[in-house]
N, C-alpha and C positions, 0 to 999 in steps of 0.2 A: 123655429128660429132659423135665421140664415146660417149656413155653414161657415161662410167667410165672416160674416158680422158677429158671430157669437165669440170669435177667438180673440183673447186680448192681445194688444200690442205691447210687447216688452220694450222698455225704454232702456236703451243702451247706455254704457258708462259715458259721462260727459254730455249727455243730452238732456235738455230741460223742456218739458211740456207744460204749457199754461193754456188754461181755458177761460176766456173772458167773454161771457154771454154766449153768441153763437160763432165766435172766431177762435180757432185752435192755432196756437203759435208754437213752433218747434225750433229750439236753439241748439246748436251743436258746435263742434270745432271747424266745421267747413262753411257755416253760415246760419242763416235764419229764413225759415219758410212759414207761411201762414195760409190757412184755408178757412173760408167762410162756409158754416154749415147752413145751407139755404132752406132745408127742410126743418120745420118746427118740431116735427114729431120724433126727431133723432137727437139723443142726449148723449154728451161725451163727459166722461169723468176719469180724473186721474187718481188711480188707487194704488197705493205702495208698490211702486216699480213698474206699473203697467197702466195702459189706457183702456177703458172699456167703453164700447160704443152700443147703446141701447136704443130701442124704439118704444113708442108708446101705444101703437095700435098695429093691426095685422093687415092694414091695406096694401094692395100690391105694390103701389109707388112707394110706400114707406119700406117695405121689405127690400125693394130694389135700391133704395138710397141707403139702408143700413149697411150692406155689404160694401157699397160704393165708398162711403165716407170712411169705413174701417180700412179699406185698402188705400185710399188717399193718405191717412195719417200714417199708416204703416210706411208708405213710399216716402213720406216726409222724413220720418225717423232715420230710415236707411240712407237718405239723401244727404242729411246734415252729418251724419257719422261716417259714412263710407264714399258717398258719391256715386254718379252713374256714369258709364261709359258706353258709346255705340261706335263700332267699327265700320268702316266702308272701304271698298276696295275698287280701283279703277283698273278697267281692262281696255285695251285698244292701243293701236300703233301710234305712238306720239302722244298719248294722253298722260297727263302728269298733274300734280297738285303740289302746293307749296304755301307756307304760312308767310304772310308779309304783315309784320305789326301783329294786329289781333284778328286780321281778316284772312280769309282762305281765297287763293287765287288758283282757279282750274283752267287747264287747258285740255279741252275735251272734244276737239274736232270742229269747233266754230271758227270763224275767221278772226275772232278776237277772244282774249281770255275773260273769263267770267269771275267777277269778284263776289265773294259772299261774306257780307259783315256779320261778325259774331254778335248775337243778341246779349244783352245784360245776363251774366252768369253763366256764359258758355265759352269754353276755351277750345281752340283747335290745336291738333297736333299731327305732324306728318312724319311717321318713323321712317318711311321711304317715300319716294316720288309717286307710288302707285297706292299708298295706304293713308287713310284719314281716320282719326280718332277725335270724336265729338265727347267732350267732357262737361259735367256740371252737377248741381245738387238736385236740380228739378227733373224728375223722370220724364213729365210730360214735355218739357222744353227740349230736353236732350233728344227724345225720339222724334219730335215734330222738326227740329233743326235737321236731323239727320235725313228725314223723309224730304225736306226741301232740297237738300243737297242732291240726293238721289234722283229727284224730279228734273234736275237740270239736264241729265243724259241718262234716261232709263236704259237698262241693258237689252240689247235686241237679241232675239232668239236664234239667229242664224250663225252668228260669230262670237256672241257673247260680249261684244263691245258695249261699254257704257259704265255706270257706277252702279254697285250693288253693295248689300250688306255683307259682311265678312262671313256670316253664317248661312247666306241664302244660296240655294242651288237653282241655277237657270237651266231650264229644260230647253235642250236644243232641238231646232227642227232640221229636217233634211232639206237640202237645197234642191234646185231643179237638176234633173238628170238630162244629160245630152241625147239628142234623138238619133244621132249618127254613130 
């Protein structure tokens, strides 16, 4: 069996998991998430305080989907109970960020400010003008939104200017040396 797939998903206090056919719905204090199980060979059952994900056969694609759906259900349980955050740091002379309404406004070296609209279920925070925090209950959406913000101005390797994750290390390159 899959090492990840065979582990039960513990249901936190205040979280309700329901399985309706091939749709798993998780409700918690922060919101509601649902996931469609597209593989017919994967079975999801709620058994006294935890969720069990099992598979019907030993095909390679079924084995891969087994661990995948268990991980997705675990991410939903954690998301509706605790939520997810992703931090970004802006480095550069004159680079800054601010939250205007629900949108994020970035000044990162272009001739115009860049507006980033918050997707449904995502909130932005700016603890300082060079820090951005992306918060939400859907782990995939939080990570994709942070990646989209980072893609606006990727960090360059010579000076480190740009937007990076707060735990990311930028490997710096040596610049040109003078000939004289």
